[in-house]
Backbone as a printed PyTorch tensor [residue, N CA C, xyz], in Angstrom:
tensor([[[ 0.8390, -1.1780,  0.0000],
         [ 0.0000,  0.0000,  0.0000],
         [ 0.8860,  1.2450,  0.0000]],

        [[ 0.6660,  2.1160, -0.9210],
         [ 1.4580,  3.3330, -1.0610],
         [ 1.0410,  4.3620, -0.0130]],

        [[ 2.0030,  5.1280,  0.4270],
         [ 1.7290,  6.1680,  1.4210],
         [ 0.9670,  7.3140,  0.7700]],

        [[ 0.0690,  7.9140,  1.5360],
         [-0.6840,  9.0540,  1.0350],
         [ 0.2150, 10.2790,  0.9820]],

        [[ 0.0650, 11.0930, -0.0420],
         [ 0.8370, 12.3360, -0.0700],
         [ 0.2830, 13.2970,  0.9830]],

        [[ 1.1080, 14.1940,  1.4810],
         [ 0.6120, 15.1500,  2.4850],
         [-0.4420, 16.0640,  1.8600]],

        [[-1.3240, 16.6290,  2.6930],
         [-2.3420, 17.5280,  2.1420],
         [-1.6850, 18.7660,  1.5310]],

        [[-2.3670, 19.3160,  0.5700],
         [-1.8570, 20.5180, -0.0970],
         [-1.8170, 21.6690,  0.9030]],

        [[-0.8120, 22.5250,  0.7640],
         [-0.6610, 23.6740,  1.6490],
         [-1.6340, 24.7650,  1.1920]],

        [[-2.7140, 24.8770,  1.9050],
         [-3.7110, 25.8990,  1.5740],
         [-3.3240, 27.2070,  2.2610]],

        [[-3.8660, 28.3210,  1.8090],
         [-3.5610, 29.5940,  2.4730],
         [-3.9600, 29.5910,  3.9500]],

        [[-5.0400, 28.8800,  4.2890],
         [-5.4730, 28.8200,  5.6870],
         [-4.4650, 28.0600,  6.5440]],

        [[-3.9900, 26.9260,  6.0230],
         [-3.0040, 26.1280,  6.7660],
         [-1.7090, 26.9190,  6.9120]],

        [[-1.2930, 27.5840,  5.8510],
         [-0.0720, 28.3860,  5.8870],
         [-0.1790, 29.5150,  6.9140]],

        [[-1.3110, 30.2160,  6.9320],
         [-1.5080, 31.3080,  7.8860],
         [-1.5030, 30.7920,  9.3220]],

        [[-2.1450, 29.6600,  9.5490],
         [-2.1790, 29.0660, 10.8890],
         [-0.7690, 28.6610, 11.3330]],

        [[-0.0110, 28.0820, 10.4230],
         [ 1.3620, 27.6730, 10.7290],
         [ 2.2380, 28.8860, 11.0470]],

        [[ 2.1140, 29.9370, 10.2670],
         [ 2.9140, 31.1420, 10.5050],
         [ 2.5440, 31.8060, 11.8280]],

        [[ 1.2600, 31.7960, 12.1700],
         [ 0.8240, 32.3800, 13.4460],
         [ 1.3620, 31.5740, 14.6210]],

        [[ 1.3490, 30.2560, 14.4980],
         [ 1.8770, 29.4090, 15.5680],
         [ 3.3760, 29.6210, 15.7340]],

        [[ 4.0940, 29.7230, 14.6350],
         [ 5.5430, 29.9570, 14.6970],
         [ 5.8490, 31.3060, 15.3410]],

        [[ 5.0930, 32.3320, 14.9610],
         [ 5.2960, 33.6710, 15.5390],
         [ 5.0090, 33.6620, 17.0350]],

        [[ 3.9670, 32.9370, 17.4590],
         [ 3.6390, 32.8590, 18.8890],
         [ 4.7420, 32.1410, 19.6530]],

        [[ 5.2730, 31.0570, 19.0940],
         [ 6.3600, 30.3280, 19.7520],
         [ 7.6140, 31.1860, 19.8620]],

        [[ 7.9340, 31.9190, 18.8100],
         [ 9.1070, 32.7940, 18.8280],
         [ 8.9460, 33.8920, 19.8680]],

        [[ 7.7650, 34.4770, 19.9340],
         [ 7.5120, 35.5340, 20.9230],
         [ 7.6130, 34.9790, 22.3430]],

        [[ 7.1110, 33.7780, 22.5630],
         [ 7.1810, 33.1680, 23.8920],
         [ 8.6290, 32.9030, 24.2920]],

        [[ 9.4500, 32.4290, 23.3510],
         [10.8610, 32.1870, 23.6620],
         [11.5840, 33.4870, 23.9880]],

        [[11.3060, 34.5410, 23.2190],
         [11.9600, 35.8280, 23.4550],
         [11.5390, 36.4460, 24.7830]],

        [[10.3140, 36.1740, 25.2080],
         [ 9.8090, 36.7130, 26.4690],
         [10.1770, 35.8330, 27.6590]],

        [[10.8440, 34.7430, 27.4070],
         [11.1930, 33.7950, 28.4590],
         [12.0370, 34.4610, 29.5480]],

        [[11.7360, 34.1700, 30.8020],
         [12.5300, 34.7290, 31.8840],
         [13.8480, 33.9710, 32.1050]],

        [[14.0960, 32.9470, 31.2920],
         [15.3110, 32.1610, 31.4670],
         [16.5420, 32.9540, 31.0440]],

        [[17.6040, 32.7580, 31.7610],
         [18.8650, 33.4450, 31.5310],
         [19.4520, 33.0450, 30.1770]],

        [[20.1410, 33.9710, 29.5220],
         [20.7560, 33.6710, 28.2300],
         [22.2060, 34.1450, 28.1350]],

        [[22.7640, 34.6340, 29.2080],
         [24.1180, 35.1910, 29.1630],
         [25.1160, 34.2440, 29.8300]],

        [[25.6350, 33.3070, 29.0550],
         [26.5900, 32.3300, 29.5650],
         [27.8950, 32.4640, 28.7910]],

        [[29.0030, 32.5540, 29.5040],
         [30.3050, 32.7170, 28.8620],
         [30.7140, 31.4730, 28.0750]],

        [[30.2250, 30.2950, 28.4610],
         [30.6310, 29.0390, 27.8190],
         [29.7900, 28.6590, 26.6120]],

        [[28.8770, 29.5000, 26.1720],
         [27.9520, 29.0870, 25.1140],
         [28.6570, 28.6730, 23.8290]],

        [[29.7820, 29.2990, 23.4890],
         [30.4900, 28.8950, 22.2670],
         [31.1120, 27.5130, 22.4300]],

        [[31.5910, 27.2040, 23.6270],
         [32.1420, 25.8730, 23.9000],
         [31.0510, 24.8220, 23.7510]],

        [[29.8620, 25.1040, 24.2770],
         [28.7510, 24.1550, 24.1820],
         [28.3880, 23.9000, 22.7230]],

        [[28.3760, 24.9680, 21.9210],
         [28.0340, 24.8270, 20.5100],
         [29.0690, 23.9610, 19.7900]],

        [[30.3410, 24.1390, 20.1200],
         [31.3960, 23.3220, 19.5100],
         [31.2650, 21.8550, 19.9200]],

        [[31.0110, 21.6140, 21.2040],
         [30.8610, 20.2390, 21.6750],
         [29.6670, 19.5520, 21.0210]],

        [[28.5740, 20.2710, 20.8860],
         [27.3840, 19.7040, 20.2320],
         [27.6640, 19.4450, 18.7520]],

        [[28.3310, 20.3830, 18.1000],
         [28.6630, 20.2200, 16.6820],
         [29.5660, 19.0060, 16.4830]],

        [[30.5370, 18.8140, 17.3750],
         [31.4310, 17.6590, 17.2730],
         [30.6780, 16.3350, 17.3800]],

        [[29.5770, 16.3200, 18.1190],
         [28.7680, 15.1060, 18.2720],
         [27.6710, 14.9930, 17.2200]],

        [[27.4930, 16.0620, 16.4340],
         [26.4560, 16.0420, 15.4070],
         [25.0530, 16.1950, 15.9690]],

        [[24.9240, 16.9290, 17.0640],
         [23.6120, 17.1600, 17.6660],
         [23.3840, 18.6590, 17.8350]],

        [[22.1160, 19.0360, 17.9070],
         [21.7540, 20.4430, 18.0970],
         [21.3960, 20.6930, 19.5490]],

        [[21.8360, 21.8190, 20.0470],
         [21.4600, 22.2200, 21.3970],
         [20.0120, 22.7000, 21.4050]],

        [[19.3140, 22.5740, 22.5410],
         [17.9540, 23.1030, 22.6280],
         [17.9590, 24.6240, 22.4570]],

        [[16.8130, 25.1840, 22.1210],
         [16.6920, 26.6370, 21.9870],
         [16.8560, 27.2960, 23.3540]],

        [[17.2530, 28.5540, 23.3580],
         [17.4920, 29.2680, 24.6130],
         [16.2600, 29.3480, 25.4990]],

        [[15.0890, 29.4500, 24.9280],
         [13.8780, 29.6020, 25.7220],
         [13.2710, 28.3000, 26.2130]],

        [[13.9170, 27.1700, 25.9530],
         [13.3790, 25.8690, 26.3600],
         [13.6350, 25.6370, 27.8430]],

        [[12.5840, 25.4250, 28.6310],
         [12.7840, 25.1730, 30.0600],
         [13.3080, 23.7540, 30.3080]],

        [[14.0390, 23.5600, 31.3860],
         [14.6220, 22.2410, 31.6890],
         [13.6320, 21.3200, 32.3970]],

        [[12.6660, 20.7910, 31.6750],
         [11.6990, 19.8640, 32.2640],
         [12.3180, 18.4840, 32.3850]],

        [[11.7020, 17.6310, 33.1760],
         [12.2000, 16.2600, 33.3380],
         [12.2150, 15.5370, 31.9970]],

        [[11.1840, 15.7380, 31.1780],
         [11.1490, 15.0620, 29.8790],
         [12.2190, 15.6100, 28.9330]],

        [[12.4870, 16.9110, 28.9860],
         [13.5370, 17.4890, 28.1450],
         [14.9070, 16.9540, 28.5630]],

        [[15.1230, 16.8040, 29.8470],
         [16.3900, 16.2480, 30.3430],
         [16.5260, 14.8010, 29.8880]],

        [[15.4440, 14.0280, 29.9610],
         [15.4800, 12.6250, 29.5110],
         [15.8210, 12.5410, 28.0260]],

        [[15.1890, 13.3980, 27.2090],
         [15.4840, 13.4030, 25.7680],
         [16.9460, 13.7320, 25.5220]],

        [[17.4670, 14.7050, 26.2520],
         [18.8570, 15.1000, 26.0560],
         [19.8120, 13.9770, 26.4580]],

        [[19.5130, 13.3060, 27.5500],
         [20.3600, 12.1820, 27.9670],
         [20.3630, 11.0740, 26.9110]],

        [[19.2090, 10.8160, 26.2950],
         [19.1520,  9.8130, 25.2180],
         [20.0210, 10.2400, 24.0410]],

        [[19.9680, 11.5130, 23.6760],
         [20.8000, 12.0070, 22.5690],
         [22.2770, 11.8270, 22.8670]],

        [[22.6360, 12.0250, 24.1240],
         [24.0330, 11.8790, 24.5280],
         [24.4340, 10.4220, 24.7320]],

        [[23.4500,  9.5260, 24.8010],
         [23.7420,  8.1240, 25.0660],
         [24.0830,  7.8890, 26.5300]],

        [[23.5130,  8.6960, 27.4030],
         [23.8000,  8.6050, 28.8360],
         [22.5640,  8.1570, 29.5980]],

        [[22.8030,  7.5900, 30.7730],
         [21.7090,  7.1030, 31.6160],
         [21.3470,  8.1310, 32.6790]],

        [[20.2010,  7.9040, 33.3030],
         [19.7890,  8.7600, 34.4150],
         [20.7910,  8.6340, 35.5600]],

        [[21.3320,  7.4270, 35.7610],
         [22.3220,  7.2230, 36.8240],
         [23.5520,  8.1090, 36.5860]],

        [[23.9880,  8.2200, 35.3380],
         [25.1180,  9.0870, 35.0130],
         [24.7700, 10.5330, 35.3450]],

        [[23.5640, 10.9680, 34.9780],
         [23.1110, 12.3320, 35.2610],
         [23.1170, 12.6070, 36.7610]],

        [[22.6050, 11.6680, 37.5370],
         [22.5580, 11.8520, 38.9980],
         [23.9740, 11.9380, 39.5710]],

        [[24.8800, 11.1200, 39.0430],
         [26.2570, 11.1410, 39.5300],
         [26.9430, 12.4640, 39.1860]],

        [[26.7530, 12.9460, 37.9730],
         [27.4140, 14.1740, 37.5170],
         [26.8550, 15.4120, 38.2110]],

        [[25.5280, 15.4470, 38.3800],
         [24.8990, 16.6500, 38.9350],
         [24.7670, 16.6200, 40.4530]],

        [[24.7270, 15.4310, 41.0280],
         [24.5020, 15.3180, 42.4580],
         [23.0330, 15.3570, 42.8360]],

        [[22.1490, 15.4060, 41.8360],
         [20.7050, 15.4050, 42.0900],
         [20.2020, 13.9770, 42.2430]],

        [[19.0220, 13.8490, 42.8600],
         [18.3940, 12.5430, 43.0300],
         [17.2570, 12.3110, 42.0480]],

        [[16.8750, 13.3600, 41.3110],
         [15.8180, 13.2370, 40.3040],
         [16.0560, 14.2910, 39.2360]],

        [[15.4110, 14.0880, 38.0850],
         [15.5450, 15.0730, 37.0110],
         [14.7840, 16.3560, 37.3380]],

        [[13.7910, 16.2790, 38.1990],
         [13.0080, 17.4580, 38.5690],
         [13.7870, 18.4250, 39.4620]],

        [[14.7930, 17.9280, 40.1690],
         [15.5280, 18.7710, 41.1140],
         [16.2250, 19.9470, 40.4430]],

        [[16.7040, 19.7680, 39.2230],
         [17.3820, 20.8770, 38.5480],
         [16.4230, 22.0570, 38.3930]],

        [[15.2280, 21.7920, 37.9360],
         [14.2570, 22.8700, 37.7420],
         [13.8160, 23.4680, 39.0730]],

        [[13.6530, 22.6350, 40.0880],
         [13.2560, 23.1360, 41.4040],
         [14.3010, 24.0780, 41.9760]],

        [[15.5640, 23.7940, 41.7330],
         [16.6450, 24.6090, 42.2970],
         [17.0510, 25.7700, 41.4020]],

        [[16.5040, 25.8370, 40.2110],
         [16.8120, 26.9140, 39.2770],
         [15.5160, 27.4920, 38.7380]],

        [[14.7960, 28.2560, 39.5610],
         [13.5000, 28.7820, 39.1310],
         [13.6510, 29.7330, 37.9400]],

        [[12.6040, 29.8270, 37.1620],
         [12.6310, 30.6580, 35.9590],
         [12.3030, 32.1150, 36.2370]],

        [[12.0870, 32.4660, 37.4960],
         [11.7750, 33.8570, 37.7950],
         [13.0160, 34.7230, 37.6270]],

        [[12.8440, 35.9790, 37.2330],
         [14.0050, 36.8530, 37.0490],
         [14.8070, 36.9870, 38.3390]],

        [[16.0950, 37.0920, 38.1740],
         [16.9760, 37.2410, 39.3300],
         [16.7170, 38.5750, 40.0120]],

        [[16.8070, 38.5870, 41.3220],
         [16.6210, 39.8440, 42.0470],
         [17.9650, 40.3660, 42.5150]],

        [[18.0260, 41.6320, 42.6570],
         [19.2350, 42.3000, 43.1070],
         [19.4990, 41.8980, 44.5610]],

        [[20.7210, 41.4510, 44.9100],
         [21.0080, 41.0620, 46.2800],
         [20.8410, 42.2000, 47.2840]],

        [[20.8710, 43.4540, 46.8140],
         [20.7040, 44.5840, 47.7120],
         [19.2460, 44.9970, 47.8530]],

        [[18.3430, 44.2370, 47.2210],
         [16.9200, 44.5000, 47.3590],
         [16.4150, 45.6990, 46.5890]],

        [[17.1010, 46.0610, 45.5180],
         [16.6870, 47.2340, 44.7420],
         [15.7280, 46.8720, 43.6060]],

        [[15.0600, 45.7710, 43.7140],
         [14.1250, 45.3630, 42.6590],
         [14.7480, 44.3300, 41.7510]],

        [[14.3400, 44.3320, 40.5210],
         [14.7780, 43.3130, 39.5690],
         [16.1320, 43.6680, 38.9810]],

        [[17.0100, 42.6940, 38.9620],
         [18.3310, 42.8850, 38.3710],
         [18.2170, 42.7850, 36.8550]],

        [[19.1930, 43.3110, 36.1090],
         [19.0990, 43.2610, 34.6560],
         [19.2360, 41.8580, 34.0800]],

        [[19.8720, 40.9370, 34.7920],
         [20.0220, 39.5860, 34.2520],
         [18.7230, 38.8110, 34.4120]],

        [[18.6530, 37.6940, 33.7180],
         [17.4590, 36.8700, 33.7790],
         [17.5990, 35.8250, 34.8670]],

        [[16.5560, 35.0230, 35.0470],
         [16.4860, 34.0710, 36.1430],
         [17.1500, 32.7400, 35.8890]],

        [[16.3660, 31.6690, 35.9700],
         [16.8730, 30.3050, 35.9360],
         [17.5600, 29.9120, 34.6400]],

        [[18.1350, 28.7320, 34.6730],
         [18.8750, 28.2210, 33.5240],
         [17.9460, 27.5700, 32.5180]],

        [[18.1780, 27.8030, 31.2200],
         [17.4140, 27.1080, 30.1910],
         [17.9940, 25.7080, 29.9520]],

        [[17.2630, 24.8910, 29.2430],
         [17.7190, 23.5430, 28.9230],
         [19.0190, 23.5820, 28.1370]],

        [[19.2150, 24.6040, 27.3270],
         [20.4420, 24.7260, 26.5330],
         [21.6680, 24.7910, 27.4390]],

        [[21.5810, 25.5360, 28.5250],
         [22.7200, 25.6620, 29.4370],
         [22.9840, 24.3390, 30.1610]],

        [[21.9300, 23.6750, 30.5950],
         [22.1200, 22.3640, 31.2410],
         [22.7230, 21.3750, 30.2600]],

        [[22.2100, 21.3530, 29.0410],
         [22.7550, 20.4420, 28.0240],
         [24.2370, 20.7360, 27.7740]],

        [[24.5840, 22.0130, 27.7000],
         [25.9820, 22.3790, 27.4820],
         [26.8850, 21.9330, 28.6120]],

        [[26.4300, 22.0990, 29.8500],
         [27.2640, 21.6640, 30.9700],
         [27.3720, 20.1440, 31.0180]],

        [[26.3180, 19.4460, 30.5980],
         [26.4020, 17.9830, 30.5360],
         [27.3860, 17.5330, 29.4510]],

        [[27.4060, 18.2610, 28.3370],
         [28.3940, 17.9620, 27.3000],
         [29.8170, 18.1990, 27.8240]],

        [[29.9900, 19.2740, 28.5800],
         [31.3040, 19.5430, 29.1620],
         [31.7110, 18.4340, 30.1300]],

        [[30.7620, 17.9500, 30.9150],
         [31.0510, 16.8980, 31.8870],
         [31.4350, 15.5890, 31.2160]],

        [[31.0200, 15.4040, 29.9690],
         [31.2660, 14.1510, 29.2660],
         [32.4460, 14.2240, 28.2920]],

        [[33.2250, 15.2790, 28.3370],
         [34.3720, 15.3700, 27.4270],
         [35.4300, 14.3630, 27.7540]]])
């Protein structure tokens, strides 16, 4: 049995797809997750050497995202727990909230962003596995 060809791209489907993409991009840009890491170029090189792509900056470090990343790296949860010192994949997110960082002197919101995105965790895991 031959596979069915995909449906034709109608103007309605195209408009819906473009709106969804724009909404996702806006959500990532508005993300409270931190994006200023000095090691980001190292992470990109390590990922490129393995032939894998790092997650987008606005991707939060959920337990399922961590599991997917460990599979891409060919690593087990036990390896992750040993490297990070955590007892579960949820602990990283619990200890790195996505709320914006506050000024230690109590002057309101600091200019930097809050918790770590999945990209930063993935990069540090790549560094740990060199």
